[in-house]
N, C-alpha and C positions, 0 to 999 in steps of 0.2 A: 111968184115972189115967195122967198123963204120965210117960214115962220119959226120963232125960237120957242123952245119948250118952257113950261112954266109950272109952278107948284100951285096946286089948288088946295085950299084949306077949307074944311067944312066942319060941321059940329060932330060929325061921327068920329073924329080922331082923338078926342080927349080920353076916352077909356084906355087907349093904348099907352099913353104916357104914364098913367098911374101904375100900370102893371110893371113897366120898366123900373120905376122908382122902388116899388116893393121888392123886386128881385135883388136890386142893388143893396138894399138894407139887409136882406136875409144873408146875402153873401158876406157882408161885412161882419155881421154877428157870428157867422160860422167861422170866419177867420180868427176873430177874437177868441172864440172858444177853443179852437185848435191850438193857438199859441199858449193859452192857459194850461192845456193838457200836456204839452211838451215840456214844461218846466217841472223837474222832480223835487219833492219836498226835502228839505234839510232836516236830519234827525234833531229833535229837540228834547230838552229835559233829560239828558243822559244822567243816569244814576249808577253808583257802584256799591256792591255789597260783598264783603269778603268773609270767608270761613277759614280762619287761620289753621284749624286742626286738619281740615281736609285739603288745605291750600287751593280752595276753589273761589273764583271770582265770578259774581253774578252781575250782569250788565243789563239795564232796561232803558228804553227810550220811546219817544213818540215819532212816527214817520208816516202817518196817514195809511194809505193802502199799499205802500211799498213793501215788498217782501224780500228783496235781495239787497245786501249791504256789504260794504267793505269795512273791515275792522282792522285797526292798527294799534298794537300795544308796544310801547317803548319804555326803556329804562330812562327815567327822567333825567338823571344827572349826566349820563354819558350819551344820551340820545341814541341808544342802540335799539334796534328793532328786535323785539322778542317774538311778536306774532304779526303777520300781515296776511289776512285771509278773507275771502269772500264767502259769506254764509247766507243761507236762506232762513229767514226767521218770520214766522207767522205771528199775527196779533193774538195775544192771550185773551181768551174769552172772559177770564176773571178780572184782569186788571185793565184790559184794553190797551196794553202797551206791548212793545216788542221786548222779549226777554231772551238772553243767551248766557250760558254758563261756560266758564273756561277754568281748567285745572292747571296750575302752574307747576313746572318741574321744581323750581326753587321755592322755598317758603316765601310767602307774601311779605314777611317782615324784613326780608333781606335788603330791599331797596325800593324806592318810590317808582311807581309805574304810571305812564300817561296813556290815556285811551281816547281815541277819536273814531267817529263813524260817519259814513256817507251812504246815501242811497244809490242803487245802481239798477238801470233798466237796459240790458244789453250792453252797448258801448256808451250809453249816456249815463252820467253820474251827476249827483248833486254836489253842492258844496259840502266841505267837511263840517261836522258839528264842532261845537266848542270842546276843547280838550279837557278831559276830566283826569285828575291825578289821585292815585291811591297812595297815600303817604306810607313810606316804609319806616323802619327803625333806625335808618342811617342818617336821620335828620341832624342838623347841627345841634339841635336842642338835646339830643340823646348822646351824651359824651362818653358814657362808660362802655366797657367791653360787653359784647352780646354774642350769643350763638343760637342758631335755630336749625331744626325744630327742637322743642323741649320735650324730653322723655317720650319720644314717639314710639308707637307699637306698629311693627310692620310684619308681613308674612314672610316666611322663608322663601328665598329666591327673588325678593323685591330689590329694586334699585332706588336708593335714597340719596337726595342731594342735601348737603349741609352747607350753611354759610356762617361766616365769622365776621362780625363788625368790630373793627378796631377802635380803640380809644383815640380821641383827637390827639395828634402829636406822636402817636406810636406807629411804627412801621410793621407791616405784616411779615410773618416768618413762614409758617407752614401749618397744615391741618393733618393730624394723625388719627387713624381709625385703628383701635386696638394697638398693635405694634407696627402698623404699616403707615408710612408717609404717603400722602395722596397729592396728586397734581391739582392745583387750584386755578380758578378763573376769576378775574376781577369783574365785579358787578357795578361798583361805584367807587367813589374816592376812598371810602373806608371799608367797603364790603367786598368779601372774597368767598367764593363757593367751590365745592368739590362734590363729586358723586361716587357713591359706593355701589358696585354692581353685584347682583346675585348673592345677596347676603345669606350667610348660614346662621344656624341656631346660635343665639347668644347665650351667655351664662344666665343663671337665675337672677343675677343683679344687673344684667344688661351689658352691652358693649359700649365702651367709652370712646367719645369723639372729642379731641382736645385741640385748642388753638394755641399756637406759639407766636411770639413776636420775633423780630429779627435777631434778638439776642438769645434765642432758644429758651426763653423763660416762659413757663406756662402762664397763660393769662386767663383762660376760661375753658370750660368743657361741659359736655352733656352726655347722657346715656340713651342708647337706643335699644329697644327690646324686640327681638326677632323670635317669632313662634308660629303656632298653627291655630286655626279656628277649632272650636270644640267638635268632638266626634264621639258621642256617647253610644252605648250598645247594651244588649242583653237586658233590656228594660222589662221587668215583670213585677206584678203585685200579688201578694198572698196574705193569708191570715195564719196566726199562730195561736191565738186564743179564741178562735171562732167568732170574734167580734170586730176587732180592729183590722186595719190594712197596713201592710208593710210593703213599700215599693223599693226595688233594688235595681241598680244598673252599674255598668262599668264604664270607665273612661278608656276607650280602646286605643287612644293615642294621647300621649302627654303633650299638652299645648305649649309647655315651656313658659307659661305665663302664670304668675302666682299672686296671691294676696289681692290687692285692689285691682290688678289687671287679670286676675284669674276668671274662670268660668262661673257664671251665675245661672242658677236653675229655677224654673217655675213648674209646679205640678197643678194641672187644672187651673192655670192662671194665678196660682197662689205661690208667692216666693217660698222657696225651700231654704229655711234657715239652717244651713249646714256649716259646721265648723270646718275651717280650712285644714286640709290634710293631703299629704302626698299619696295616700292609699287610693288606688284606682277604683276599689269597690265602694260604691255609694249606697246609702240606705236612708229612706225617709219614711216616717210613720205618720199615718192618718187615723184619726179616732174612729172612723166608721168605714163601712164597706160601700163604695160608690159604684162598683161594677165596670167603670171605664175611666181611663186615666190618660192624660197627655203631658209629656215631659218636654220642656224647651230648655236648651242650653245655649248661652250667649256669652261672647267675650268681645274684645275690641276688634277682632278680625272676622267675626261672623257668628252665625247661630245654627242650631240643629235641633230637630224635634222628633219625638217617638211617641207611640200610643200603645195601649194594652187594655184588654177587657176580658172578664171571666166571671163565673159564678163562684160564690163563697165555698160551696161544698167541693168544688174542683181544685181549690187552691189551699188545702189544709196542710200545714207544715208544723207537726207537733213539736213542742219544746222538749228538751232532754229530760228523761226520768230522774227522779231525785231519791236520795236516802236509800242507796243499795245496800242489801245485807245478803248473807249466804248461810246455808246449812250443809255441812260437808260430811261425806262418808268415804269409804275406801275406793269405790268404783263409780260414784256419782255425787252430784251436789245440786242444791236448789238455790236459785238467785231470786230475791224479792226486791221491789222498788215502789216508789210513789209517783203519782201524776200531779202536775202543778195546777192545772185548771180543772174545775168541776165538770166542764162540758166534755172532757175526755172520758169520763166514766160511762157515759152513754154512747160513746162513739166506738164503732168496730175498728179495732187497731190490729196492726201487724207489727211485731217487734222483733228485732234482731239482736242476738247475744253473741258477742265476739269473745272467744276463749283463746288465751295466749299461754303457751307452755314451751320452754326451752327455745324461744325465738320463733316458734311456729304458731300461726294464727288460723283458727277455724271459726266459722260462723254458723250459728244455729238459729232458725226462724220459727217463731211461735205466733199464733193469732188468737184473738178473742175480744169480746166487748169489754172495754175498760181493763185490758190485760195488765196485771201487775206482778207476775211471777213466771218462772220457767225452770224446768228440771233438766240438768245437763248429764246425760248418760255416758257410759264407756270411758270413764276417766281412768288414768293410771294411778295405782296406789303409790303413796309416799311421793307425790309429785306436786310441784308448785304451779299454781295457775293464777291468772288475772283475767277479770271480765269487765265489759262495759256494754251498755244497752242503748238502743235508739229505736224509735217507733215511727209509724206513718199510718195514714188512713187506709183501711183495708179496701173500702169502696172508693172509686175514682182516685186511685192512688196518684199522688202528685210527686212527692219526693220523700226521702228519708229525713227525719228530723235530726237534730244535733245529738252527738254522743253524750252519754252521761259520764260522770266521773268514774274512774277505774277503782275496783276493789280487788284484793288478793286473798287467796286461801290455799291450804295444803291438804291433800287427801290423806287418809289413814294408811298405815303400812299393812302388808299381807305377806304370806310365805312366798319365796322367790320362785321364778319360773324354772323349768327343767333346763340344765345346761345343754349346749350344743357340743357333742363329743364325737371323737373319731379315734381310730387306732392305727398306728403304723407298726408293721411287723418286719423284722429282719429275717434272714434265711436260717438263723440258728434258733428260732423260736423266742428270741428276745425282741423287745420293741418298746413302744411308748403309748400310754393312754393320754390323749390330749383333749382339751376342751377350750372353748372360747370364753373369755371373761364376761360375766354378765354386765349389761349396761345398768345405768341407774334405774331405768324403768323396769328392766327385767329383774333387778334385785328386789324391788317392792319393799324395801326397808333397809335397815342397817345390816350389812353382810358381816358374818362371823367366820366363814371358811367353807371348805369343800371336803367331801368324803369320797374316796375311791375304793371300790370293792371288786375283787376277782373271785369268781365262784365257779367250781367245777361240778356240774350236775351229776356226772357219772360217779365221781369219787367223793362227792359231798364234802369237798374242801373249800374253805373260804378264807380270803385274806383281805383285811380292811385297813385303810390308811387315811389318817386325817391330814389334810393339806391346808397350809395357810393361804391367805387371800392373794398373795403375790406370786404363786406358783400355779401353772396351768398345764403341766405335763408331768407324768410319773412313769419312770422306767419299770418294765415288767419282764418276767422270765416265766414263760408258760410251763417249762419243765418242772418248776417248783410247785406248780399247782395241780397238774394232771400228767398222766402218762401219755407219751407221744404215740398216737395211733390214729388211724383214719376215721374212727368213730367218735373220738373224744372231742369235746368243745369246751371253751372257757367263756363265761359271761363276764364282761367288764362293765361296771356300773359306776356312774358319777352322780352325786347329789350336791345341792348347794344349801347353805344354812344362813338364816338371818335371825333377827331377834324374835320374829313371829313363828319360826319353825323351819322344817326341812322341805325342800322341793320334791317334786316327783322325780324318780330316778330316770336317767338317760342311760341306755345300755346298747352294747354292740356284742354280737356273738362271734367269737373267734374260733375258727376250725383249726385242728391240729393236723392238717394235711397240706402243709406248704410245699409247693413245687418250684423247681428252678426254671422250668421251661414255660414260657408264656406264649400260648399259641395265637394270640390275637395280633393282627397286623396293626402297625402304627400309622396313623394318618397325620397329615400336617394341618395345624390350626393357624388361621390367619388372624392377625391382630388389626382391629379397626379402631375408630374413635370410641366405640362402645366396649372395647376389650376384645377378648378371644370369643369369636362366635362359633358355637358348637351345635351340631345337628346330629341326630341319631334316629334310628328306626325303633318304633315301640309296638309292642303287642297290643292289639285292640282290647284284649281281655285283661291286660295287666292292671293291677290296682296298687302296686307298690310305688313308693316314691324313689327318688334318685339322690345320690351323693356324687358331686363332682369334686375330685381331689387334684391338687397340683403341687409340684415341688420342683426344686432345681434338679435338672437332669444329671448333673455331675455328682450329686449326692447319692451315696449308696448305703449309708449306715446312720440310723437315728436322724432322719432328715427332718428339716423344718417344713411342716406340711400345712397347707391351708385348704379349706374346703367350703362348699356351700351346699345347702339342701334344695332340691328341686321337687315341686309338688307333683303328684301322680298325674299322668296324662300329658305332661309337657314333653316335647321332643326337641326343644332347642333352648339354649340359654347363652347369655354373654357374661363372661367373668372378667372382672376388673379388680385390681388390687394396687394399693400404694406401694407394695413391695416389688412390683414388676420393674425389672431393670433392662436397659438396652444391652444387647449382646449376650444375654443369658438364655440358654435353652431350658424350657420347662416341659416336664412330663405331666400330662393331664389325663386323668383316668375317670371313667364313669362306672359307678357301682350301683347295683340295686340296693334299696333300703327297705327291708321288711323284717318280719319276726325271725326269719332265718338269717344265716350268716350272709354278709354282703358278698355279692358275686360280681366279678369284673366283667363289664359288658363291652367296653370300647376304650381305645387309647388314642391319644393325640400327642404331638410334639409341636412346639412353636416358639417363636421369638417375638417379644414385644417390638423390637427393632433390630434388624440384622446389621452387623458391622463387618468390616474386613477382619480376617483372622489376625489375632494378636501375635502369633508366632508362625514360622514357616513349617513345611513338612519336616518330619523327623528322619534322621539317619539316611540322608541322601548319599547313595553310593554310585560309582561309575565302574563298570567292568568291561574290559576289552574282550570281544568275541570275534576273532579273525579281524576283519576290517570294520566290524560293527562295534558300537558302543552301547551297552545296556545301562540305562538309568533305572535305579530302584530306590524306593523310599517307603517310609512308614507314614501312616495317617497322622494328622494333627490331633493332639489331645482334645477331648471334648470341651474342656473349659476354655481352650484357646481358639476354638473355631469361630465362636461368636456369630454364627450363621450357618445355614445349610450349605455345605460345600457342593457346588454345582459341577466342578471339574478342575482341571489343571491345565496351565499354559506352560509349555516347554520352550525355553529361550536358549539360544547360544549367544553368549556375551563376548564382545570384542571391545575392550576398554569400557567406555561409558555407553556404548550402543548395544541394544538387545535386538536380536533377530528371532522372530517367532518361528519355531520349527513345527509345532503341533499344538492343537487344542483338543484335550481329552475331555469330552463331555460326560464321561462316566465317572461319578464320584468314587467308585470302587477301584479305579485304576491305581496300581502300585508300581508300574514299571513302564518304560518306553525304550524302544530300540532305535538308535540312530544308525542307519545303514550306509555302508560303502563310503567310509570316511578315509581320506588319505592320511599318511603318517604326519604327526605333528602334535602340538599341545592345544587342548580345547578346554573351554570353561562353559558349563551348563548351569542354568538357573531354572528351578521348578517353582512355580507360583500357584497356590490354590486360590480359587476365587469363589465368592458368594455373590448374592444379589447386590451387595454394597460395593464390591470391587475386589481387587487382588491383594494378597498379603505382600510382605517385603521380599519374600522368596528365599529359598535355600540354594546355595551355590556349591558346586563340586567341580574339580579340575581333573584332567587325565592327560597323560602323555601316551599317544598311540604309537607303540613300538612295532618294528617289522614283524610280520607274521611268520615266525620260525616253524611253527607246526605245519603251516601250509606249505612252506618250502620243503620240509621233510616229506610231506605227503606227495608233493609233486615229484621229488626224487624217487621215492618208492614206487610211485605210479609209473615213472619213466622206466625204472629198472624192471618192473613187472611187465610193461609192454615189450621191452627189449627181450626179456626172458621168454615171453610168450612167442615173440617173433622167431627167436632162435629155436624154440621147441618146434614151431610150425615148420621152419626151414629144415631142421633136422629130420622131422617126420617125412617131409616131402622128399628130401634127399634119400632117406632110407627107402621110401616107396619107389623112388626113381633111381636107385643106385646103379642099375645097369646103364641107364642113359647117361648119368653123371660120369661114370667111369669111362664110357665110350667117348663123351664129349670132352672131358678134361684130361683123361689119362688113357689113351687107347693102348691096347696090348702091343708090346714090343716083340717082334719076332726074334727067336733065339738064333744066335749065329750057328752056322753049320761048319764046324771046324773038325778036322781029323784029330784023333787022339781020344784018350779016355779022360773026360771032364767030370766024371762022377766021383772020382776020388777026392779026398780032402784037399782043400786048397792050400797051396804052399807058395812061398815067395816066387814070383815070376822073374825068371832071368831072361830078360829081353836082349837078344843079340841084334845089334843093328845090321841090316842087310848091306849089301855092297852099294846099293843106291841111296841109302839113308845115312846121313851123317848128323851127328849132334855136335855142334861146335860150342865148347864152353869158353866164354871170354871172361877173363879176370879183370876186374876194375881196380884201378890204382886206389880209388877212395873206398876204403873198406870200412864198413861199420860192423863191429862184432855182434851188435844186437839184432842185425837183420841178415837173414839168409834167404836166398831165392834160387830157384832153378830157372835158367833161361834156355828155352828150347828154340833152336834156330832151324826152321824147316827149310827144305829145299823147295823152291817154287817151280811150278810146272808151266807158268805162262810168262810171256814177255810183257813188256810195257803195254803193248796194244791188246793184251788179252788173248793172244794166239798161243796154242799149245806148242811147247818146245821139245817135247820128248814123246816117246811112245808110251802107250799105257803099259803099266806094270801088272804082271800076272801074279795072283796070290799063290802061295805054296801051301802044300798040305802040312808042312812042317812048321811047328810054331817057331816063330822067330823070337830072338831075344833082343830087347832094346834096353840100353843102359843110359842112365842119366847121371850126370855128375854135378856135385854142388858147385855153385859159382858165387863168388863174392860180388855183390851187385851194388850199384849206386842207389842212393835214396830216390833218385829221379825215376819216373815210370820207365818200365822196361818195354822196349819195342823189338820186335823180331828183326833181325838183320841178316843180310847175306854174309856167309862166311868169307873171310878174306882169302884163306888158303887152307889147305889140308893140314898144314903145320900147326896152325892155331888150334884146330880141332884136336890134333894128337896131343898137343901140350896140355889142353884143358882136360882131357880125359884122364890124365895122370893125377889130377887133384883129388878127386873123390869118386866114390861109386855109390849109387843108391839103388836098392832093389825096389821095384814098384809092384804093388798088388792092386788088381782091378776089382772093384766092388760091383760093377755093373757094366753092361755093354749096351750101347745105343746104336741104332742104325746110323749109317754114315750120312754125312751131310757136308755141304761145302762151308768153307770159312774163309775169311780174308784177313790178312795181316797188313797193316799199314806201315809204311816205312817210318822209322824214327829218325828224325833229323839229328837227334843226339845219340845215335846208336853206338858210337865208339868213343872211348875216352881219349883216343889219339886224334880225334877230329876228322878222320877221313870218312868219305861217303862210301858205304858198302855197295857192291855191285852184285847183280844176280848171277848165281852160278848155274849155268845151263846143265851141268852134269848132276845137279842135285836131284832133279826129277827125271833123270834119264831113264831110270827103270820104269817099266810099265806095269800094268796089272793092278791087282788090288792089294798093294802093299800097305803096311801099317803106317799111319801118320799121326803123330801127337798133335793136339789142337789146344788153342787158348783164345780167349776173347780179345778182340782188338781194343786198344785204349787210345785215348787222345791225350797228348802231352803238350806241354807248353812249347811255344815256338820261340822261346828266348835264346836257343843255341844255334838255330839255323833253319833254313827252309826245309820243308818236308819234301820227300821224294814224290814226284808227280805220278809215279807208276805204282799202283798197288800190286799186291801179290796176286798172281793168277789163281783161279780156282783149280785146286788139285784134282777135283773130280772130273774136270773137263779132260784131263790128260789120262787119268787112270781109268776112268769109266766105272768105277765101283769101289767096293770095299767098305769097311766099317771103321769107325774111329771112336775111341773112348771119350766120354763127355763128363763134364763136372759143372756143378752149380756154383763153384767158387767164384767170387768177384774180386777183382783187383781193387787196390785202394784208391786209385785216381778216378775222378769222375769221368763219365762218358758224355761226350757232346751229343746233344739231340740231333744236331744237324747231320752228323756223320753216321749215326746208327745206334741201335740199342741191342741189348742182349737177346738172345733167343730164349725160348723156354728152357729153364734150367733142367739139366739131366739129373736123374736119380742115382746114377752111378758115376764114379770118378776114380781115376788112379790116385792112390795115396802113397806117400812115402812111409817106409817103415820107421825111419828116424825122424819123421816130422808129422805134425798134426794137421797141416794144411793140405788142401788139394794141390796136386802137382800140375794138373792140366786144366786151365780155364777154358770155358766154352768159347767157341768161335761162331761165326755167322755162316749160314749155308748159302744164302742168296744175297748177293750184293745189291740186287735191284729192289729188295724189300726194305721197308723202314725198320729200324731197330727199336724195339720197345724195352724200357727199363724193367729189370726183374722186380718182382713183387714178393715180399715176404709172406703176405697173405696167400698168394697163389701157391707159393712153395709149400706153405703149411698145409693147404687144402690138398695139394697134389700128394704130398707125403702121407697125408691121412688116408687118402683113398687108394694109394698104391700099395703094392706088395712086392718085396724083393724076390727076384727070381734067382735061382742058383746058377 
């Protein structure tokens, strides 16, 4: 059987129930405590405290242990948020409250602000506190116009917000800062604000900020002052009477804030009662010496502090000496003074005396215990001076004290100094004695004049002249004082006079041995900022001084000379003068200065500043030399050079263009040759140049003509060469005369004829043989001005060149051949065959001519051409076979063939046969005579002319012209030169 479970209760279970109840209570209490901790406290007792000047709002409240809060600041009227920020604020140990400060951009007076706060723990926040309101000036109870902030002081570069509160019922217009209208923002119903950024320094009275209503009417305004915080410096304290303290400092920067807004100072926490001043040097006196001082400077923008400390003996600054007096002499003076405080009489002092004369100041230092006087040496006589004195502590010197008042005095007069003199001599023993006027210091008193003396030691002659004050040169003539010789000298002396007496004499010994030749070379002196710098060699044992003289180089007579004296031992000097002019050459000379006569040691020339020459070269000339052109010129005058001429540039000008032909770097050049120029017109310009540039140039023109002299020379040279050639040819011909004669004129064998040929020659009566006929033909057209002989030979050959007769034999008996005059036509004469024997007989009756032979030549063949115009009757002549029937060496007259015009008819095709072919020998007379008509080259030329020819007694012409020997050879035209040469070399045989 089943049994059910059951709960058994016994006494031991009571303690367990109590434990459960206790745990339940504890859990409940813990829950209540946890709920209490989760609820954040609401800030209580919020209070507001405003500082209107700094625009800072202080807020304080109670909020238990909370440390993080949300703050909200609103513009009350428009409910606009100004600030909403979460801040961490700890509880103040002094007040037990939470405190937080906020600086407003706008002045706190501009409008009412509402502030509320709540606690925050992470994302958990408490309820907002009660709203607290900071009342502004725009409340309805404040009805008038207002502007804020009032007379605010801000630093340079700050941003400042201004607000304008309108009067009830008025409309806002604008806010103006200085002369600038600004953009405004509305803060409340009546309040408007604007901000000025990066403000600059204002004027001493501040910058104006003005509010206008909508009618542009000014309603209210305020000033803002922009400046700097104080910045003092150079703070130091010292004593002047050995008891009290004087502290000094400077304002290193102007704060731009003055009067009530200016800087306030305190010294060792004691206010310094200083009068307001714009002077940056500040000074404050304390009755005793404290040894350490602290200076504090404060203004509305900040503060600055400085400290200083020192012993009294180290900061002594004596006051100025008093009651100055002087005791004056010619060359020195004594200055006396008094000390203000008795403590100075036992103090070792160092005093400084400042001496002023003619604008120059010199300081002299003196020392002594309680020093009250000083002697000033080396003063100039008759000079005005002024002095002042200041002192300081000799031991632990701090600084010079203040200057005393100035006193003046004048030294006594004295005899003048010796004048500075020099002598200029011309080449004719005249010249000038010159001296420099004495300055006021050199005069040493009131000047009365000068005295010039010339004295000849050799001849004991003296000449003295009194010169007024305004003359500083006297002309001299040495020949009036001494005799000109190499040993004589003249002493020139100059003295100065004033009210106190006469100066020591200044003298120069002048030798009477002037020379025209100066052997010293001239060097160039260079001008610098210090003048002409000169250097020379000096003898180590030399004790004499030097004189440097200079004058205008273009001056040659009584020149205006200047000079300076150089102390012994010096080997260089720089000379400067207000009289130096650009473009002027100066001669500079160095002389020894001793008891003897001055001796010239060295010479220079130089320009203060070189310029371009003021005038071109002189006398520019152009000269033709063959095809060359010679340019010559003269140098520029010295006064016009204005610099050292370095050379010349030669230009050939064409219009406005210049072509550089040459640069002559030799200043001594005076000519230039332009070579090989063609004929034409040329223009040349010569320009001299210095280191400053070229001059304007001199121009000359030339027309280059044909070179006639050269042509003449060429002709003469050609004639000379020709003559020389002829001489050489003649000489050669003479030396080779046998060869020339053999080559050009061989010997002619004499004919072997019977009879006596040695007797004197008489007219030859030639009887024609039976086989030779001369037919004379009379022409109907007869011209009385012309006569001619026509020889009609008998031909020996037929048309084919074959012989037609037997050879004729020569006879021992001289035959007689007669010629008869024939009236001929102007046309060329051609040999013709005779028509008949009748014509020959009839022609022989007309005239008879005796023929004389001047020479005999060996026989040769010749050819006659048929003349198509042979007969005036117009018939063609035929060959006569009987004409050459005779054989042997019969005599045959000859003549040259001629070519005639073909305008009358065709020529015969058959030439005459060669007679020698038929006769086989014989001789024939020949002549060099030429007929008038030209000979055609194609048909033949003349043979060499014969030297002998039959001539008519009644005529001057040759009767028989030459013929040709060989028909197969070319005929050459006769030459007059060959004839002349042949005649020259030949000799007539009897």
